N, CA, C and O atoms as a Maestro MAE file, in Angstrom:
{
 s_m_m2io_version
 :::
 2.0.0
}

f_m_ct {
 s_m_title
 :::
 protein
 m_atom[344] {
  # First column is atom index #
  i_m_mmod_type
  r_m_x_coord
  r_m_y_coord
  r_m_z_coord
  i_m_residue_number
  s_m_chain_name
  s_m_pdb_residue_name
  s_m_pdb_atom_name
  i_m_atomic_number
  :::
  1 25 18.114 35.783 133.899 1 A "MET " " N  " 7
  2 3 16.797 35.281 134.231 1 A "MET " " CA " 6
  3 2 16.024 36.340 135.000 1 A "MET " " C  " 6
  4 15 16.516 36.915 135.971 1 A "MET " " O  " 8
  5 25 14.815 36.580 134.547 2 A "MET " " N  " 7
  6 3 13.972 37.552 135.235 2 A "MET " " CA " 6
  7 2 12.794 36.808 135.856 2 A "MET " " C  " 6
  8 15 11.868 36.399 135.155 2 A "MET " " O  " 8
  9 25 12.836 36.641 137.148 3 A "TRP " " N  " 7
  10 3 11.774 35.930 137.856 3 A "TRP " " CA " 6
  11 2 10.623 36.889 138.151 3 A "TRP " " C  " 6
  12 15 10.825 37.926 138.783 3 A "TRP " " O  " 8
  13 25 9.410 36.546 137.694 4 A "GLY " " N  " 7
  14 3 8.234 37.341 138.011 4 A "GLY " " CA " 6
  15 2 7.998 38.510 137.088 4 A "GLY " " C  " 6
  16 15 7.105 39.319 137.339 4 A "GLY " " O  " 8
  17 25 8.777 38.622 136.019 5 A "TYR " " N  " 7
  18 3 8.578 39.709 135.069 5 A "TYR " " CA " 6
  19 2 8.417 39.134 133.670 5 A "TYR " " C  " 6
  20 15 8.778 37.987 133.408 5 A "TYR " " O  " 8
  21 25 7.880 39.934 132.795 6 A "GLY " " N  " 7
  22 3 7.749 39.488 131.419 6 A "GLY " " CA " 6
  23 2 6.351 38.976 131.128 6 A "GLY " " C  " 6
  24 15 5.381 39.416 131.745 6 A "GLY " " O  " 8
  25 25 6.247 38.043 130.188 7 A "TRP " " N  " 7
  26 3 4.957 37.537 129.756 7 A "TRP " " CA " 6
  27 2 4.216 36.786 130.849 7 A "TRP " " C  " 6
  28 15 2.988 36.844 130.904 7 A "TRP " " O  " 8
  29 25 4.914 36.099 131.700 8 A "ASP " " N  " 7
  30 3 4.266 35.335 132.764 8 A "ASP " " CA " 6
  31 2 3.431 36.230 133.668 8 A "ASP " " C  " 6
  32 15 2.363 35.818 134.121 8 A "ASP " " O  " 8
  33 25 3.884 37.413 133.932 9 A "MET " " N  " 7
  34 3 3.180 38.338 134.808 9 A "MET " " CA " 6
  35 2 1.842 38.762 134.184 9 A "MET " " C  " 6
  36 15 0.834 38.851 134.884 9 A "MET " " O  " 8
  37 25 1.834 39.020 132.891 10 A "GLY " " N  " 7
  38 3 0.610 39.457 132.210 10 A "GLY " " CA " 6
  39 2 -0.437 38.375 132.122 10 A "GLY " " C  " 6
  40 15 -1.624 38.641 132.309 10 A "GLY " " O  " 8
  41 25 -0.018 37.170 131.843 11 A "TRP " " N  " 7
  42 3 -0.970 36.075 131.708 11 A "TRP " " CA " 6
  43 2 -1.554 35.645 133.041 11 A "TRP " " C  " 6
  44 15 -2.690 35.173 133.088 11 A "TRP " " O  " 8
  45 25 -0.826 35.792 134.097 12 A "SER " " N  " 7
  46 3 -1.334 35.331 135.392 12 A "SER " " CA " 6
  47 2 -2.501 36.184 135.872 12 A "SER " " C  " 6
  48 15 -3.456 35.636 136.422 12 A "SER " " O  " 8
  49 25 -2.466 37.501 135.689 13 A "TRP " " N  " 7
  50 3 -3.603 38.322 136.128 13 A "TRP " " CA " 6
  51 2 -4.799 38.114 135.218 13 A "TRP " " C  " 6
  52 15 -5.942 38.198 135.666 13 A "TRP " " O  " 8
  53 25 -4.545 37.839 133.924 14 A "LEU " " N  " 7
  54 3 -5.648 37.561 133.000 14 A "LEU " " CA " 6
  55 2 -6.330 36.239 133.364 14 A "LEU " " C  " 6
  56 15 -7.557 36.138 133.351 14 A "LEU " " O  " 8
  57 25 -5.533 35.247 133.684 15 A "LEU " " N  " 7
  58 3 -6.096 33.957 134.098 15 A "LEU " " CA " 6
  59 2 -6.886 34.112 135.402 15 A "LEU " " C  " 6
  60 15 -7.951 33.512 135.550 15 A "LEU " " O  " 8
  61 25 -6.384 34.899 136.335 16 A "GLY " " N  " 7
  62 3 -7.102 35.149 137.585 16 A "GLY " " CA " 6
  63 2 -8.426 35.846 137.349 16 A "GLY " " C  " 6
  64 15 -9.418 35.537 138.009 16 A "GLY " " O  " 8
  65 25 -8.452 36.785 136.410 17 A "LEU " " N  " 7
  66 3 -9.683 37.497 136.068 17 A "LEU " " CA " 6
  67 2 -10.705 36.546 135.451 17 A "LEU " " C  " 6
  68 15 -11.889 36.615 135.781 17 A "LEU " " O  " 8
  69 25 -10.268 35.674 134.576 18 A "VAL " " N  " 7
  70 3 -11.167 34.701 133.952 18 A "VAL " " CA " 6
  71 2 -11.748 33.754 135.002 18 A "VAL " " C  " 6
  72 15 -12.938 33.444 134.968 18 A "VAL " " O  " 8
  73 25 -10.920 33.300 135.924 19 A "VAL " " N  " 7
  74 3 -11.392 32.420 137.002 19 A "VAL " " CA " 6
  75 2 -12.404 33.149 137.880 19 A "VAL " " C  " 6
  76 15 -13.420 32.567 138.262 19 A "VAL " " O  " 8
  77 25 -12.144 34.404 138.203 20 A "LEU " " N  " 7
  78 3 -13.069 35.191 139.033 20 A "LEU " " CA " 6
  79 2 -14.412 35.376 138.330 20 A "LEU " " C  " 6
  80 15 -15.458 35.236 138.963 20 A "LEU " " O  " 8
  81 25 -14.403 35.686 137.047 21 A "ILE " " N  " 7
  82 3 -15.649 35.836 136.295 21 A "ILE " " CA " 6
  83 2 -16.403 34.505 136.256 21 A "ILE " " C  " 6
  84 15 -17.629 34.484 136.369 21 A "ILE " " O  " 8
  85 25 -15.683 33.408 136.097 22 A "GLY " " N  " 7
  86 3 -16.316 32.090 136.102 22 A "GLY " " CA " 6
  87 2 -17.002 31.784 137.423 22 A "GLY " " C  " 6
  88 15 -18.104 31.237 137.441 22 A "GLY " " O  " 8
  89 25 -16.361 32.130 138.513 23 A "ILE " " N  " 7
  90 3 -16.946 31.900 139.834 23 A "ILE " " CA " 6
  91 2 -18.204 32.737 140.021 23 A "ILE " " C  " 6
  92 15 -19.208 32.242 140.533 23 A "ILE " " O  " 8
  93 25 -18.160 33.999 139.612 24 A "VAL " " N  " 7
  94 3 -19.334 34.875 139.734 24 A "VAL " " CA " 6
  95 2 -20.490 34.325 138.911 24 A "VAL " " C  " 6
  96 15 -21.624 34.295 139.389 24 A "VAL " " O  " 8
  97 25 -20.227 33.888 137.680 25 A "LEU " " N  " 7
  98 3 -21.280 33.324 136.843 25 A "LEU " " CA " 6
  99 2 -21.848 32.037 137.436 25 A "LEU " " C  " 6
  100 15 -23.050 31.788 137.346 25 A "LEU " " O  " 8
  101 25 -21.007 31.240 138.026 26 A "LEU " " N  " 7
  102 3 -21.458 30.006 138.670 26 A "LEU " " CA " 6
  103 2 -22.369 30.310 139.859 26 A "LEU " " C  " 6
  104 15 -23.371 29.623 140.057 26 A "LEU " " O  " 8
  105 25 -22.038 31.317 140.644 27 A "VAL " " N  " 7
  106 3 -22.878 31.711 141.779 27 A "VAL " " CA " 6
  107 2 -24.232 32.217 141.281 27 A "VAL " " C  " 6
  108 15 -25.267 31.861 141.843 27 A "VAL " " O  " 8
  109 25 -24.235 33.043 140.235 28 A "ILE " " N  " 7
  110 3 -25.490 33.569 139.686 28 A "ILE " " CA " 6
  111 2 -26.364 32.433 139.171 28 A "ILE " " C  " 6
  112 15 -27.569 32.415 139.422 28 A "ILE " " O  " 8
  113 25 -25.768 31.488 138.455 29 A "LEU " " N  " 7
  114 3 -26.515 30.355 137.939 29 A "LEU " " CA " 6
  115 2 -27.096 29.510 139.071 29 A "LEU " " C  " 6
  116 15 -28.241 29.066 138.990 29 A "LEU " " O  " 8
  117 25 -26.327 29.290 140.106 30 A "THR " " N  " 7
  118 3 -26.798 28.511 141.250 30 A "THR " " CA " 6
  119 2 -27.964 29.204 141.943 30 A "THR " " C  " 6
  120 15 -28.941 28.552 142.310 30 A "THR " " O  " 8
  121 25 -27.871 30.500 142.123 31 A "VAL " " N  " 7
  122 3 -28.958 31.254 142.766 31 A "VAL " " CA " 6
  123 2 -30.219 31.186 141.923 31 A "VAL " " C  " 6
  124 15 -31.312 31.024 142.465 31 A "VAL " " O  " 8
  125 25 -30.091 31.306 140.612 32 A "ARG " " N  " 7
  126 3 -31.269 31.230 139.739 32 A "ARG " " CA " 6
  127 2 -31.921 29.859 139.788 32 A "ARG " " C  " 6
  128 15 -33.147 29.752 139.782 32 A "ARG " " O  " 8
  129 25 -31.123 28.829 139.837 33 A "ILE " " N  " 7
  130 3 -31.681 27.475 139.864 33 A "ILE " " CA " 6
  131 2 -32.439 27.229 141.162 33 A "ILE " " C  " 6
  132 15 -33.530 26.660 141.142 33 A "ILE " " O  " 8
  133 25 -31.877 27.648 142.284 34 A "PHE " " N  " 7
  134 3 -32.492 27.368 143.575 34 A "PHE " " CA " 6
  135 2 -33.444 28.450 144.070 34 A "PHE " " C  " 6
  136 15 -33.971 28.333 145.176 34 A "PHE " " O  " 8
  137 25 -33.681 29.497 143.287 35 A "SER " " N  " 7
  138 3 -34.555 30.573 143.738 35 A "SER " " CA " 6
  139 2 -36.022 30.322 143.411 35 A "SER " " C  " 6
  140 15 -36.869 31.143 143.763 35 A "SER " " O  " 8
  141 25 -36.344 29.231 142.759 36 A "GLY " " N  " 7
  142 3 -37.729 28.925 142.464 36 A "GLY " " CA " 6
  143 2 -38.068 29.083 141.003 36 A "GLY " " C  " 6
  144 15 -39.187 28.759 140.604 36 A "GLY " " O  " 8
  145 25 -37.165 29.560 140.199 37 A "ARG " " N  " 7
  146 3 -37.436 29.673 138.772 37 A "ARG " " CA " 6
  147 2 -37.556 28.300 138.134 37 A "ARG " " C  " 6
  148 15 -38.221 28.151 137.109 37 A "ARG " " O  " 8
  149 25 -36.933 27.315 138.714 38 A "SER " " N  " 7
  150 3 -37.006 25.968 138.151 38 A "SER " " CA " 6
  151 2 -38.376 25.346 138.386 38 A "SER " " C  " 6
  152 15 -38.701 24.351 137.738 38 A "SER " " O  " 8
  153 25 -39.192 25.889 139.282 39 A "ASN " " N  " 7
  154 3 -40.524 25.358 139.541 39 A "ASN " " CA " 6
  155 2 -41.480 25.618 138.391 39 A "ASN " " C  " 6
  156 15 -42.518 24.964 138.289 39 A "ASN " " O  " 8
  157 25 -41.146 26.559 137.530 40 A "GLN " " N  " 7
  158 3 -42.033 26.874 136.424 40 A "GLN " " CA " 6
  159 2 -42.022 25.779 135.376 40 A "GLN " " C  " 6
  160 15 -43.026 25.586 134.690 40 A "GLN " " O  " 8
  161 25 -40.944 25.071 135.231 41 A "GLY " " N  " 7
  162 3 -40.869 23.975 134.287 41 A "GLY " " CA " 6
  163 2 -40.946 24.453 132.850 41 A "GLY " " C  " 6
  164 15 -40.583 25.586 132.536 41 A "GLY " " O  " 8
  165 25 -41.426 23.568 131.979 42 A "ASN " " N  " 7
  166 3 -41.528 23.896 130.568 42 A "ASN " " CA " 6
  167 2 -42.796 24.646 130.248 42 A "ASN " " C  " 6
  168 15 -42.957 25.107 129.118 42 A "ASN " " O  " 8
  169 25 -43.697 24.788 131.185 43 A "ASP " " N  " 7
  170 3 -44.995 25.399 130.953 43 A "ASP " " CA " 6
  171 2 -45.005 26.854 131.379 43 A "ASP " " C  " 6
  172 15 -46.043 27.350 131.817 43 A "ASP " " O  " 8
  173 25 -43.885 27.559 131.266 44 A "SER " " N  " 7
  174 3 -43.790 28.936 131.742 44 A "SER " " CA " 6
  175 2 -44.656 29.878 130.927 44 A "SER " " C  " 6
  176 15 -45.115 30.890 131.459 44 A "SER " " O  " 8
  177 25 -44.899 29.584 129.649 45 A "GLY " " N  " 7
  178 3 -45.732 30.453 128.826 45 A "GLY " " CA " 6
  179 2 -47.164 30.477 129.310 45 A "GLY " " C  " 6
  180 15 -47.763 31.549 129.401 45 A "GLY " " O  " 8
  181 25 -47.734 29.316 129.626 46 A "SER " " N  " 7
  182 3 -49.109 29.280 130.104 46 A "SER " " CA " 6
  183 2 -49.214 29.852 131.509 46 A "SER " " C  " 6
  184 15 -50.237 30.440 131.859 46 A "SER " " O  " 8
  185 25 -48.176 29.689 132.317 47 A "THR " " N  " 7
  186 3 -48.176 30.279 133.654 47 A "THR " " CA " 6
  187 2 -48.193 31.790 133.560 47 A "THR " " C  " 6
  188 15 -48.917 32.457 134.297 47 A "THR " " O  " 8
  189 25 -47.397 32.326 132.655 48 A "GLN " " N  " 7
  190 3 -47.365 33.771 132.474 48 A "GLN " " CA " 6
  191 2 -48.703 34.271 131.960 48 A "GLN " " C  " 6
  192 15 -49.163 35.333 132.381 48 A "GLN " " O  " 8
  193 25 -49.339 33.531 131.058 49 A "MET " " N  " 7
  194 3 -50.622 33.956 130.519 49 A "MET " " CA " 6
  195 2 -51.694 33.943 131.590 49 A "MET " " C  " 6
  196 15 -52.506 34.866 131.660 49 A "MET " " O  " 8
  197 25 -51.715 32.906 132.434 50 A "SER " " N  " 7
  198 3 -52.726 32.853 133.485 50 A "SER " " CA " 6
  199 2 -52.504 33.956 134.507 50 A "SER " " C  " 6
  200 15 -53.466 34.489 135.060 50 A "SER " " O  " 8
  201 25 -51.249 34.302 134.764 51 A "THR " " N  " 7
  202 3 -50.958 35.403 135.680 51 A "THR " " CA " 6
  203 2 -51.448 36.720 135.115 51 A "THR " " C  " 6
  204 15 -52.024 37.529 135.841 51 A "THR " " O  " 8
  205 25 -51.226 36.947 133.824 52 A "SER " " N  " 7
  206 3 -51.679 38.193 133.221 52 A "SER " " CA " 6
  207 2 -53.198 38.245 133.157 52 A "SER " " C  " 6
  208 15 -53.787 39.317 133.295 52 A "SER " " O  " 8
  209 25 -53.846 37.083 132.945 53 A "LEU " " N  " 7
  210 3 -55.299 37.068 132.940 53 A "LEU " " CA " 6
  211 2 -55.857 37.347 134.326 53 A "LEU " " C  " 6
  212 15 -56.856 38.055 134.456 53 A "LEU " " O  " 8
  213 25 -55.226 36.801 135.366 54 A "SER " " N  " 7
  214 3 -55.729 37.060 136.707 54 A "SER " " CA " 6
  215 2 -55.519 38.520 137.083 54 A "SER " " C  " 6
  216 15 -56.348 39.102 137.784 54 A "SER " " O  " 8
  217 25 -54.416 39.124 136.626 55 A "SER " " N  " 7
  218 3 -54.221 40.547 136.916 55 A "SER " " CA " 6
  219 2 -55.198 41.386 136.110 55 A "SER " " C  " 6
  220 15 -55.650 42.430 136.581 55 A "SER " " O  " 8
  221 25 -55.536 40.939 134.888 56 A "ALA " " N  " 7
  222 3 -56.544 41.655 134.098 56 A "ALA " " CA " 6
  223 2 -57.902 41.572 134.801 56 A "ALA " " C  " 6
  224 15 -58.656 42.545 134.834 56 A "ALA " " O  " 8
  225 25 -58.197 40.415 135.353 57 A "ARG " " N  " 7
  226 3 -59.467 40.249 136.088 57 A "ARG " " CA " 6
  227 2 -59.481 41.133 137.336 57 A "ARG " " C  " 6
  228 15 -60.517 41.698 137.685 57 A "ARG " " O  " 8
  229 25 -58.341 41.250 138.001 58 A "GLN " " N  " 7
  230 3 -58.254 42.093 139.189 58 A "GLN " " CA " 6
  231 2 -58.478 43.560 138.821 58 A "GLN " " C  " 6
  232 15 -59.189 44.277 139.525 58 A "GLN " " O  " 8
  233 25 -57.876 44.001 137.727 59 A "ILE " " N  " 7
  234 3 -58.079 45.382 137.274 59 A "ILE " " CA " 6
  235 2 -59.544 45.609 136.920 59 A "ILE " " C  " 6
  236 15 -60.113 46.653 137.241 59 A "ILE " " O  " 8
  237 25 -60.147 44.631 136.261 60 A "LEU " " N  " 7
  238 3 -61.560 44.728 135.900 60 A "LEU " " CA " 6
  239 2 -62.436 44.827 137.146 60 A "LEU " " C  " 6
  240 15 -63.369 45.629 137.191 60 A "LEU " " O  " 8
  241 25 -62.135 44.013 138.154 61 A "ASP " " N  " 7
  242 3 -62.890 44.066 139.411 61 A "ASP " " CA " 6
  243 2 -62.755 45.431 140.084 61 A "ASP " " C  " 6
  244 15 -63.730 45.977 140.600 61 A "ASP " " O  " 8
  245 25 -61.544 45.970 140.074 62 A "GLU " " N  " 7
  246 3 -61.320 47.276 140.699 62 A "GLU " " CA " 6
  247 2 -62.079 48.385 139.961 62 A "GLU " " C  " 6
  248 15 -62.660 49.272 140.586 62 A "GLU " " O  " 8
  249 25 -62.066 48.326 138.646 63 A "ARG " " N  " 7
  250 3 -62.795 49.344 137.870 63 A "ARG " " CA " 6
  251 2 -64.298 49.254 138.119 63 A "ARG " " C  " 6
  252 15 -64.985 50.274 138.192 63 A "ARG " " O  " 8
  253 25 -64.802 48.031 138.248 64 A "TYR " " N  " 7
  254 3 -66.224 47.848 138.530 64 A "TYR " " CA " 6
  255 2 -66.563 48.366 139.931 64 A "TYR " " C  " 6
  256 15 -67.606 48.986 140.138 64 A "TYR " " O  " 8
  257 25 -65.676 48.106 140.880 65 A "ALA " " N  " 7
  258 3 -65.903 48.565 142.253 65 A "ALA " " CA " 6
  259 2 -65.881 50.090 142.344 65 A "ALA " " C  " 6
  260 15 -66.614 50.667 143.148 65 A "ALA " " O  " 8
  261 25 -65.054 50.750 141.534 66 A "ARG " " N  " 7
  262 3 -65.002 52.220 141.541 66 A "ARG " " CA " 6
  263 2 -66.156 52.850 140.776 66 A "ARG " " C  " 6
  264 15 -66.339 54.066 140.817 66 A "ARG " " O  " 8
  265 25 -66.941 52.020 140.073 67 A "GLY " " N  " 7
  266 3 -68.075 52.534 139.331 67 A "GLY " " CA " 6
  267 2 -67.721 52.992 137.923 67 A "GLY " " C  " 6
  268 15 -68.514 53.682 137.282 67 A "GLY " " O  " 8
  269 25 -66.557 52.624 137.440 68 A "GLU " " N  " 7
  270 3 -66.153 53.014 136.091 68 A "GLU " " CA " 6
  271 2 -66.839 52.171 135.022 68 A "GLU " " C  " 6
  272 15 -66.911 52.575 133.861 68 A "GLU " " O  " 8
  273 25 -67.345 50.994 135.410 69 A "LEU " " N  " 7
  274 3 -68.026 50.097 134.480 69 A "LEU " " CA " 6
  275 2 -69.432 49.813 134.978 69 A "LEU " " C  " 6
  276 15 -69.672 49.702 136.180 69 A "LEU " " O  " 8
  277 25 -70.354 49.698 134.034 70 A "THR " " N  " 7
  278 3 -71.698 49.260 134.399 70 A "THR " " CA " 6
  279 2 -71.673 47.740 134.564 70 A "THR " " C  " 6
  280 15 -70.697 47.080 134.209 70 A "THR " " O  " 8
  281 25 -72.753 47.203 135.104 71 A "SER " " N  " 7
  282 3 -72.834 45.753 135.287 71 A "SER " " CA " 6
  283 2 -72.767 45.035 133.949 71 A "SER " " C  " 6
  284 15 -72.150 43.976 133.833 71 A "SER " " O  " 8
  285 25 -73.398 45.609 132.949 72 A "GLU " " N  " 7
  286 3 -73.387 44.988 131.618 72 A "GLU " " CA " 6
  287 2 -71.965 44.980 131.034 72 A "GLU " " C  " 6
  288 15 -71.528 43.970 130.482 72 A "GLU " " O  " 8
  289 25 -71.255 46.090 131.154 73 A "GLN " " N  " 7
  290 3 -69.879 46.157 130.654 73 A "GLN " " CA " 6
  291 2 -68.982 45.171 131.412 73 A "GLN " " C  " 6
  292 15 -68.123 44.513 130.826 73 A "GLN " " O  " 8
  293 25 -69.201 45.088 132.711 74 A "TYR " " N  " 7
  294 3 -68.404 44.185 133.543 74 A "TYR " " CA " 6
  295 2 -68.599 42.738 133.101 74 A "TYR " " C  " 6
  296 15 -67.624 42.011 132.911 74 A "TYR " " O  " 8
  297 25 -69.865 42.312 132.935 75 A "ARG " " N  " 7
  298 3 -70.152 40.940 132.522 75 A "ARG " " CA " 6
  299 2 -69.593 40.649 131.131 75 A "ARG " " C  " 6
  300 15 -69.098 39.552 130.871 75 A "ARG " " O  " 8
  301 25 -69.673 41.631 130.244 76 A "GLU " " N  " 7
  302 3 -69.143 41.457 128.890 76 A "GLU " " CA " 6
  303 2 -67.622 41.250 128.928 76 A "GLU " " C  " 6
  304 15 -67.090 40.392 128.223 76 A "GLU " " O  " 8
  305 25 -66.945 42.025 129.738 77 A "GLN " " N  " 7
  306 3 -65.491 41.900 129.835 77 A "GLN " " CA " 6
  307 2 -65.096 40.572 130.493 77 A "GLN " " C  " 6
  308 15 -64.106 39.957 130.096 77 A "GLN " " O  " 8
  309 25 -65.852 40.134 131.483 78 A "ILE " " N  " 7
  310 3 -65.593 38.837 132.119 78 A "ILE " " CA " 6
  311 2 -65.722 37.730 131.074 78 A "ILE " " C  " 6
  312 15 -64.908 36.807 131.039 78 A "ILE " " O  " 8
  313 25 -66.741 37.822 130.229 79 A "GLN " " N  " 7
  314 3 -66.945 36.824 129.187 79 A "GLN " " CA " 6
  315 2 -65.774 36.829 128.204 79 A "GLN " " C  " 6
  316 15 -65.310 35.767 127.788 79 A "GLN " " O  " 8
  317 25 -65.303 38.002 127.835 80 A "ILE " " N  " 7
  318 3 -64.164 38.102 126.913 80 A "ILE " " CA " 6
  319 2 -62.918 37.488 127.542 80 A "ILE " " C  " 6
  320 15 -62.188 36.755 126.875 80 A "ILE " " O  " 8
  321 25 -62.665 37.778 128.821 81 A "LEU " " N  " 7
  322 3 -61.505 37.186 129.502 81 A "LEU " " CA " 6
  323 2 -61.627 35.671 129.570 81 A "LEU " " C  " 6
  324 15 -60.626 34.964 129.460 81 A "LEU " " O  " 8
  325 25 -62.846 35.167 129.750 82 A "GLY " " N  " 7
  326 3 -63.057 33.723 129.800 82 A "GLY " " CA " 6
  327 2 -62.733 33.044 128.490 82 A "GLY " " C  " 6
  328 15 -62.266 31.905 128.478 82 A "GLY " " O  " 8
  329 25 -62.977 33.741 127.369 83 A "GLU " " N  " 7
  330 3 -62.677 33.173 126.060 83 A "GLU " " CA " 6
  331 2 -61.171 33.035 125.877 83 A "GLU " " C  " 6
  332 15 -60.735 32.096 125.210 83 A "GLU " " O  " 8
  333 25 -60.364 33.919 126.432 84 A "PHE " " N  " 7
  334 3 -58.923 33.847 126.284 84 A "PHE " " CA " 6
  335 2 -58.332 32.697 127.091 84 A "PHE " " C  " 6
  336 15 -57.231 32.242 126.780 84 A "PHE " " O  " 8
  337 25 -59.013 32.223 128.095 85 A "ARG " " N  " 7
  338 3 -58.484 31.142 128.933 85 A "ARG " " CA " 6
  339 2 -58.515 29.808 128.203 85 A "ARG " " C  " 6
  340 15 -57.793 28.890 128.592 85 A "ARG " " O  " 8
  341 25 -59.305 29.671 127.186 86 A "ARG " " N  " 7
  342 3 -59.424 28.377 126.485 86 A "ARG " " CA " 6
  343 2 -58.289 28.131 125.576 86 A "ARG " " C  " 6
  344 15 -58.239 27.092 124.917 86 A "ARG " " O  " 8
  :::
 }
 m_bond[343] {
  # First column is bond index #
  i_m_from
  i_m_to
  i_m_order
  :::
  1 1 2 1
  2 2 3 1
  3 3 4 2
  4 3 5 1
  5 5 6 1
  6 6 7 1
  7 7 8 2
  8 7 9 1
  9 9 10 1
  10 10 11 1
  11 11 12 2
  12 11 13 1
  13 13 14 1
  14 14 15 1
  15 15 16 2
  16 15 17 1
  17 17 18 1
  18 18 19 1
  19 19 20 2
  20 19 21 1
  21 21 22 1
  22 22 23 1
  23 23 24 2
  24 23 25 1
  25 25 26 1
  26 26 27 1
  27 27 28 2
  28 27 29 1
  29 29 30 1
  30 30 31 1
  31 31 32 2
  32 31 33 1
  33 33 34 1
  34 34 35 1
  35 35 36 2
  36 35 37 1
  37 37 38 1
  38 38 39 1
  39 39 40 2
  40 39 41 1
  41 41 42 1
  42 42 43 1
  43 43 44 2
  44 43 45 1
  45 45 46 1
  46 46 47 1
  47 47 48 2
  48 47 49 1
  49 49 50 1
  50 50 51 1
  51 51 52 2
  52 51 53 1
  53 53 54 1
  54 54 55 1
  55 55 56 2
  56 55 57 1
  57 57 58 1
  58 58 59 1
  59 59 60 2
  60 59 61 1
  61 61 62 1
  62 62 63 1
  63 63 64 2
  64 63 65 1
  65 65 66 1
  66 66 67 1
  67 67 68 2
  68 67 69 1
  69 69 70 1
  70 70 71 1
  71 71 72 2
  72 71 73 1
  73 73 74 1
  74 74 75 1
  75 75 76 2
  76 75 77 1
  77 77 78 1
  78 78 79 1
  79 79 80 2
  80 79 81 1
  81 81 82 1
  82 82 83 1
  83 83 84 2
  84 83 85 1
  85 85 86 1
  86 86 87 1
  87 87 88 2
  88 87 89 1
  89 89 90 1
  90 90 91 1
  91 91 92 2
  92 91 93 1
  93 93 94 1
  94 94 95 1
  95 95 96 2
  96 95 97 1
  97 97 98 1
  98 98 99 1
  99 99 100 2
  100 99 101 1
  101 101 102 1
  102 102 103 1
  103 103 104 2
  104 103 105 1
  105 105 106 1
  106 106 107 1
  107 107 108 2
  108 107 109 1
  109 109 110 1
  110 110 111 1
  111 111 112 2
  112 111 113 1
  113 113 114 1
  114 114 115 1
  115 115 116 2
  116 115 117 1
  117 117 118 1
  118 118 119 1
  119 119 120 2
  120 119 121 1
  121 121 122 1
  122 122 123 1
  123 123 124 2
  124 123 125 1
  125 125 126 1
  126 126 127 1
  127 127 128 2
  128 127 129 1
  129 129 130 1
  130 130 131 1
  131 131 132 2
  132 131 133 1
  133 133 134 1
  134 134 135 1
  135 135 136 2
  136 135 137 1
  137 137 138 1
  138 138 139 1
  139 139 140 2
  140 139 141 1
  141 141 142 1
  142 142 143 1
  143 143 144 2
  144 143 145 1
  145 145 146 1
  146 146 147 1
  147 147 148 2
  148 147 149 1
  149 149 150 1
  150 150 151 1
  151 151 152 2
  152 151 153 1
  153 153 154 1
  154 154 155 1
  155 155 156 2
  156 155 157 1
  157 157 158 1
  158 158 159 1
  159 159 160 2
  160 159 161 1
  161 161 162 1
  162 162 163 1
  163 163 164 2
  164 163 165 1
  165 165 166 1
  166 166 167 1
  167 167 168 2
  168 167 169 1
  169 169 170 1
  170 170 171 1
  171 171 172 2
  172 171 173 1
  173 173 174 1
  174 174 175 1
  175 175 176 2
  176 175 177 1
  177 177 178 1
  178 178 179 1
  179 179 180 2
  180 179 181 1
  181 181 182 1
  182 182 183 1
  183 183 184 2
  184 183 185 1
  185 185 186 1
  186 186 187 1
  187 187 188 2
  188 187 189 1
  189 189 190 1
  190 190 191 1
  191 191 192 2
  192 191 193 1
  193 193 194 1
  194 194 195 1
  195 195 196 2
  196 195 197 1
  197 197 198 1
  198 198 199 1
  199 199 200 2
  200 199 201 1
  201 201 202 1
  202 202 203 1
  203 203 204 2
  204 203 205 1
  205 205 206 1
  206 206 207 1
  207 207 208 2
  208 207 209 1
  209 209 210 1
  210 210 211 1
  211 211 212 2
  212 211 213 1
  213 213 214 1
  214 214 215 1
  215 215 216 2
  216 215 217 1
  217 217 218 1
  218 218 219 1
  219 219 220 2
  220 219 221 1
  221 221 222 1
  222 222 223 1
  223 223 224 2
  224 223 225 1
  225 225 226 1
  226 226 227 1
  227 227 228 2
  228 227 229 1
  229 229 230 1
  230 230 231 1
  231 231 232 2
  232 231 233 1
  233 233 234 1
  234 234 235 1
  235 235 236 2
  236 235 237 1
  237 237 238 1
  238 238 239 1
  239 239 240 2
  240 239 241 1
  241 241 242 1
  242 242 243 1
  243 243 244 2
  244 243 245 1
  245 245 246 1
  246 246 247 1
  247 247 248 2
  248 247 249 1
  249 249 250 1
  250 250 251 1
  251 251 252 2
  252 251 253 1
  253 253 254 1
  254 254 255 1
  255 255 256 2
  256 255 257 1
  257 257 258 1
  258 258 259 1
  259 259 260 2
  260 259 261 1
  261 261 262 1
  262 262 263 1
  263 263 264 2
  264 263 265 1
  265 265 266 1
  266 266 267 1
  267 267 268 2
  268 267 269 1
  269 269 270 1
  270 270 271 1
  271 271 272 2
  272 271 273 1
  273 273 274 1
  274 274 275 1
  275 275 276 2
  276 275 277 1
  277 277 278 1
  278 278 279 1
  279 279 280 2
  280 279 281 1
  281 281 282 1
  282 282 283 1
  283 283 284 2
  284 283 285 1
  285 285 286 1
  286 286 287 1
  287 287 288 2
  288 287 289 1
  289 289 290 1
  290 290 291 1
  291 291 292 2
  292 291 293 1
  293 293 294 1
  294 294 295 1
  295 295 296 2
  296 295 297 1
  297 297 298 1
  298 298 299 1
  299 299 300 2
  300 299 301 1
  301 301 302 1
  302 302 303 1
  303 303 304 2
  304 303 305 1
  305 305 306 1
  306 306 307 1
  307 307 308 2
  308 307 309 1
  309 309 310 1
  310 310 311 1
  311 311 312 2
  312 311 313 1
  313 313 314 1
  314 314 315 1
  315 315 316 2
  316 315 317 1
  317 317 318 1
  318 318 319 1
  319 319 320 2
  320 319 321 1
  321 321 322 1
  322 322 323 1
  323 323 324 2
  324 323 325 1
  325 325 326 1
  326 326 327 1
  327 327 328 2
  328 327 329 1
  329 329 330 1
  330 330 331 1
  331 331 332 2
  332 331 333 1
  333 333 334 1
  334 334 335 1
  335 335 336 2
  336 335 337 1
  337 337 338 1
  338 338 339 1
  339 339 340 2
  340 339 341 1
  341 341 342 1
  342 342 343 1
  343 343 344 2
  :::
 }
}
């Protein structure tokens, strides 16, 4: 009889590795759930679109403030951004 040697030794470290990976994945999943990603709900696509539109508006405002756009160009771009919100 060989106690602690043979096939039993190989399977025990493999089982320990699988359990460790499971625990790590469970921690990652828990952190993602409680980190605020669940607040987006099923409407994450429209939230992302409104965020990109607001950042586009911010870039447009900055370009207008630096004098890169005329008032007419600025108003035209604002109108175009407004059409995408519908």
